[in-house]
N, C-alpha and C positions, 0 to 999 in steps of 0.2 A: 504494500500500500504506500503511496507517495504522499507528499505534503507540499506546501506552497513555497514558491519563490516569487518575489516581485509583487507582494500584496499592494493594493492601491492605498494611497495615503489619505489623510484627512484634509479638510479645507484649510487654507491659510488662516492664521489668527490675525484679525484686523489690528489688534493692539500689540501683538508680539509677545504678550504675557503667556506664561506656560501654565500656571496653576490658577484654577478657578474653583468655585464651589460647585459647579455643574458637573465636574468630572470629565473624563475623556470623551471626545466626540465619537460618534458611531462611524467607523471607517466603512467605506465601500470596498469589498474584497473581491478580487479577481485572482485567486491563487492558481498557479500552474502546478499540476501534480508532477512530482519528480520522484523517480525511482532511485533509491540510494545505490551507489556503486560499491566498490570494494576499497579497502584501505590502500591497496596498490594503485588505485586510480585517484588517490588524494582525498578520499572520504574519511572523516573522523567521527567516531561514535560519541554521542553525548548521552550518557546514561541518565534518563529522567529521574530515576530513584535517587540519584546523587544531587539533583537540582530540582527539588519539589516546587520552587517558585515558578518554574517553567510549565507547571501544570495549571496555572491560574492566568486568565486573560489579564493583560496589562501588567505583566511582570517580566523582568528580564535580568540577565547576568552578562558580565564580561567574562569571556573564557578564552584561554589559550589553546589552540588546536594546532599541533605540529609547529609551534613557534610563531603562529599568526594569531593575534588577539582579535576577537570579534565581539560585537554586541549581538546577543541572541535574545530575542523577545517573543513572547506569545502575544500577538496583536488581535486575534479573534479566536473563536472556539477551535477552529481547525487550521490555524495559520501561525506559523513561526517564521520570523525573519532573522537572517544573519547578515549583519552589516559591518563595514569597516569601523575603525575607531579613530581615524585621523580625518579631520575636515578637509574637504576639497578646496577650501579657500586658502588657508595657510598652514594646514597640518595640525591645528589645535585638537585637543581631546574631545571626542564626541561620545556622549553617554545617552542611554535610553531614559526618558522621563515618562514613567507610567501614568502620571496624573493627566498627561495630554496625549498619550500614545504617540509620542514624537521623539526624535533623536536630536540632541542639542549640542552645539559646540560651545564650550564655556569660554573660549577665547574672544570671539567677536559676535556671538549670539546667533549664528546660522542655525536654522531649524529645518529638519528634514522629516518628511512623512515616512511611513513604513515601506513605501516603495522606493525610498532613497532620493526622491525628488525634493529639491529645496522649496520650502513654502515661505520662508522669511530669511532675511539676513543678507550678507554681502556676497554670496556666491550663487551662480546659476548652474553650477556643475553638480550633477547627482552624486550621491555616495555610492561606493562599490557595494554590491550585494553578492552574497555567496549562496549557492544552491543549498536547499534544505530538503531532506527526505525523512520519512518516518517508516519504521518497520513494524509498527503495531505496539512496540514497547519503548523504543529509544529513538532519538533524533540522530540524523546523520548530516554533517555539514561538509560540503566539498570546498576545500581550501586550495586554490590554484597556486 
């Protein structure tokens, strides 16, 4: 069984603020099903039992897979996103903000949706995404 890559993001925030009392906006999802490959093909297993936060929507972790650090977040019931951790603007650190279901660069405030597309800030360049697969028990992320 496969899982998503390239989930569609949320609408841009008019004010640019991330935290509100209304919680995260409902994303529109268009997940592509991806069948995980093998470790020899660059796929890394993420044992969900070791990361229970990834079992809840709007939760995420930063995790190192084969020396590559990625943001891994559950953005809808059946969709996990794996995204880079360095902003496409000037390489600042990007982290997942569950309160808005967005990825944010702390250096200059660039905001990216779960699809990697910038929704606010100084860059127009999308964040790199990694393919995500699901084998029924664990996630698999392909790190190129």
